[in-house]
N, C-alpha and C positions, 0 to 999 in steps of 0.2 A: 262513946262512939269516937272513932278516930277523926280528928279534925285537921290533920297535917296534910303534907304533900308527899306523894311517892315519886321519886325520881326514876321514871321508866328507862331513861337512857343510861343511868348509872347502875341500875339493878342487875344483879347477876342472873344469867339465864337459868331456866330450869334444866337440870341435868337430864340427859336422855335416859338414865336409869331411874328416874324419879318414880315413886310409887303412884299407882293409879289415882289415889285419893288427892295427891297434889295437883295432878293434871285436871281432875274433875273440879277442884276448887278454883283453879284458874278459869275454867270455863264459866263457873258461877260468877266469879268476879266480873268478867267482861259482859256476861248476859244481863247481870243485875244492875250494872252501872255504879258499882261501889266506888269506882274511881271518879265518879261524877259524869262519866261518858259511857254510854253503851256502845260496845264494839262487837257487832254480830259476827264479823269475820274472825276475830280473835276467839270469840266464844265457841264458834263452830270448830275451829282448829283444835282448841284444847279439849272439847267434848269428844271430838274424833280421836284424839290421841288417848284420852282416858278409856274410851270404848275399846281401842286396839289393845290397851294394856289390861283389859278385863273388867272394867266398870260398866256392867250391863245397864245400870240406870242412867248412864250418859247417852245411851242410844236415843231414847225418847226426847231428851232435852235437845240433842243435836238436831233431831228431826223438827222439833218445835222452832228452833232458831232458824233452820233452813227455810221454813214456811214464810219467814219474814225477809228473806234475802233474794236477790236476783241470782240468775244463773252465773253471771260473772263473778259475784261475790262468793258463791259457793266454790267455784273453781279456784278462786284465789285462796280461800281457806284450805282447800284440799291440797293445793300446791305448797302452801306454807307448812302444813302438817308433814307432807312428804319430805320437804327440805329439812325440817327439824329431825325427822327420823334418820335421814341419811347423813346428817352432820355428826351423829353420835358414833 
């Protein structure tokens, strides 16, 4: 198992043309706490993007994550997803 540290600030962003599987994996990463921290806003954002790119199995996971979030957190995740899509 990976025991190192991932430098989130220095990491390259996921390209807007990324395949849905990569977007889905990022959602799993943040939802599961693989980084040591669960980030529901980030998980929702990446599951949302994966769903938009055709990963149907991202939809129930996005819904599950949303059930644990406040309305403000959901709005933030949706805003971040829109920003990511428009940056491409």
